[in-house]
C-alpha positions in Angstrom: -8.4 -29.2 -30.2 -11.5 -28.8 -28.1 -13.3 -26.8 -30.8 -12.3 -29.4 -33.4 -13.5 -32.3 -31.3 -16.9 -30.7 -30.9 -17.2 -29.6 -34.6 -17.3 -25.9 -33.9 -17.8 -23.6 -36.9 -15.4 -20.8 -37.6 -17.6 -18.3 -35.9 -18.0 -20.5 -32.8 -14.3 -21.2 -32.6 -13.5 -17.4 -32.9 -16.1 -16.6 -30.2 -14.7 -19.4 -28.0 -11.1 -18.1 -28.2 -12.3 -14.5 -27.6 -14.2 -15.6 -24.5 -11.1 -17.3 -23.1 -8.9 -14.3 -23.9 -11.3 -11.9 -22.3 -11.5 -14.2 -19.2 -7.8 -14.4 -19.0 -7.4 -10.6 -19.2 -10.0 -10.3 -16.4 -7.9 -12.7 -14.3 -4.6 -10.8 -14.6 -6.0 -7.2 -14.3 -5.2 -7.2 -10.6 -2.7 -9.0 -8.4 -5.4 -9.7 -5.8 -7.7 -12.8 -5.7 -10.6 -12.3 -8.1 -11.5 -15.9 -9.0 -15.2 -15.3 -8.3 -15.4 -12.1 -10.3 -13.6 -13.8 -13.2 -16.0 -16.7 -13.2 -19.0 -14.4 -13.1 -17.6 -12.5 -16.1 -17.0 -15.7 -17.9 -20.6 -16.8 -17.4 -21.8 -13.5 -18.7 -19.7 -13.8 -21.9 -21.0 -17.3 -22.5 -24.6 -16.2 -21.9 -24.1 -13.3 -24.4 -23.1 -15.8 -27.1 -25.8 -18.5 -26.4 -29.1 -16.5 -26.5 -30.3 -14.9 -29.6 -31.5 -11.5 -28.6 -30.0 -8.8 -30.8 -28.4 -6.4 -30.3 -27.6 -7.5 -26.8 -26.6 -11.1 -27.4 -26.0 -13.6 -30.3 -27.1 -17.2 -30.4 -23.9 -19.0 -31.5 -23.9 -21.9 -29.0 -26.8 -24.2 -28.1 -27.4 -25.5 -24.6 -25.3 -28.7 -25.1 -22.4 -26.7 -26.4 -22.6 -24.2 -23.5 -22.5 -27.1 -21.0 -19.4 -28.5 -22.7 -17.7 -25.1 -22.8 -18.3 -24.5 -19.1 -17.2 -28.0 -18.1 -14.0 -27.7 -20.3 -13.0 -24.3 -18.9 -13.7 -25.3 -15.3 -11.7 -28.5 -15.8 -8.7 -26.7 -17.5 -8.5 -23.0 -16.8 -10.2 -22.4 -13.5 -8.7 -25.6 -12.0 -5.2 -24.0 -12.4 -6.4 -20.4 -11.9 -3.8 -19.4 -9.3 -1.0 -20.8 -11.5 -2.1 -18.7 -14.5 -2.5 -15.7 -12.3 1.0 -16.0 -10.8 2.6 -16.6 -14.2 1.0 -13.8 -16.1 0.1 -11.1 -13.6 2.6 -8.2 -13.5 4.4 -8.0 -10.1 3.8 -4.8 -8.1 6.8 -3.5 -6.2 6.5 -0.7 -3.7 9.6 1.5 -3.1 9.3 3.8 0.0 11.4 6.8 0.7 11.1 9.1 3.8 11.8 12.8 3.9 11.8 14.3 7.4 11.1 18.0 7.8 14.2 19.9 8.9 16.6 17.1 8.1 18.7 17.4 4.9 18.7 14.5 2.5 21.8 12.3 2.4 23.8 12.9 -0.8 24.6 9.9 -2.9 28.1 8.5 -2.7 30.6 9.7 -5.2 32.0 7.0 -7.5 35.3 7.6 -9.2 38.5 5.7 -9.8 41.8 7.5 -9.8 44.8 6.2 -11.7 47.9 5.4 -9.5 50.6 8.0 -9.5 54.1 6.5 -10.2 55.8 9.6 -8.8 58.3 9.9 -11.7 59.7 6.4 -11.3 61.7 4.7 -14.1 60.5 1.7 -16.0 62.7 -0.6 -13.9 61.2 0.5 -10.6 57.7 0.9 -12.0 56.3 -2.2 -10.3 57.8 -1.2 -6.9 56.5 2.3 -7.3 53.0 1.0 -8.2 53.0 -1.3 -5.1 54.1 1.6 -2.9 51.5 4.0 -4.3 48.9 1.3 -4.1 49.6 0.8 -0.4 49.6 4.5 0.2 46.3 5.0 -1.6 44.9 2.1 0.4 45.9 3.7 3.7 44.5 7.0 2.6 41.3 5.3 1.5 41.0 3.6 4.9 41.5 6.9 6.6 38.9 8.5 4.4 36.4 5.7 5.1 37.0 6.0 8.9 36.5 9.8 8.7 33.4 9.4 6.6 32.0 6.8 9.0 32.7 9.1 11.9 31.0 12.0 10.2 28.1 9.9 9.2 27.7 8.7 12.8 27.7 12.3 13.9 25.1 13.2 11.3 23.0 10.3 12.3 23.2 11.3 16.0 22.3 14.9 15.1 19.4 13.7 12.9 18.1 11.4 15.7 18.3 14.3 18.2 16.4 16.6 15.8 13.8 14.0 15.1 13.4 13.2 18.8 12.9 16.9 19.6 10.3 17.2 16.7 8.4 14.2 18.0 8.5 15.4 21.6 7.2 18.8 20.6 4.4 17.3 18.5 3.4 14.9 21.3 3.4 17.7 23.9 1.2 19.8 21.7 -1.2 17.0 21.3 -1.3 16.4 25.1 -2.0 20.1 25.7 -4.8 20.1 23.2 -6.2 17.0 24.8 -6.0 18.5 28.3 -7.9 21.6 27.1 -10.6 19.6 25.5 -11.0 17.4 28.6 -11.2 20.5 30.8 -13.8 22.1 28.6 -15.9 18.9 28.6 -15.7 18.7 32.4 -16.7 22.4 32.8 -19.6 22.0 30.5 -20.8 18.8 32.3 -20.4 20.6 35.7 -22.4 23.5 34.4 -25.2 21.2 33.1 -25.2 19.3 36.4 -25.4 22.6 38.4 -28.4 23.8 36.3 -30.2 20.5 36.8 -29.6 20.6 40.6 -30.9 24.2 40.8 -33.9 23.2 38.7 -34.6 20.2 41.0 -34.1 22.3 44.2 -36.5 24.9 42.8 -39.1 22.3 42.1 -38.7 20.8 45.6 -39.0 24.2 47.3 -42.2 25.0 45.3 -43.7 21.7 46.2 -43.0 22.2 49.9 -44.4 25.7 50.0 -47.6 24.8 48.3 -49.0 22.5 51.1 -48.1 25.0 53.8 -50.2 27.7 52.2 -53.2 25.4 51.9 -53.0 24.6 55.6 -53.0 28.2 56.6 -56.2 28.8 54.6 
């Protein structure tokens, strides 16, 4: 509609649509805010189609048309830039998984449905047998869940203890290294200070001896 209202030719209309498409692709190439970069890219594309300087640019639009294009795109596309970006930018989801050294991975839960066992009941007592077997299976399932929860708690406690021991050993190692480095620095500073003091004492002794010799002469 904009191209028709401004009497754009086929080449100008095609170039205008291509500029808008390239600008939109620049907008949605990253989920982060890039409005300024997208606008700079849009200006470069408009400039490349408004100055006749082959083979670098083509003079399809004059100065008046360029001004209308910029005003139109600012008034429509860039005014709702964040809306277009939210609607068309692919969402990035980050799934994290941690693997600790020395701790085995937790196996996935087993999924399976067992058919109820009628226990050789007749057709008349089938409903009663099904109810009885269902209650028995429910009780057995509750016991299994309780045992699994207890085992999981024990595994969690063991894993926490192992993790705590690993962290403590790593921290102790770092502390020992830090102590060694601090001791080395202190010893080097003491050595430098001792050397400076000996140098100063030697200079003072030499300066004191020199006047006494001159008096004797």
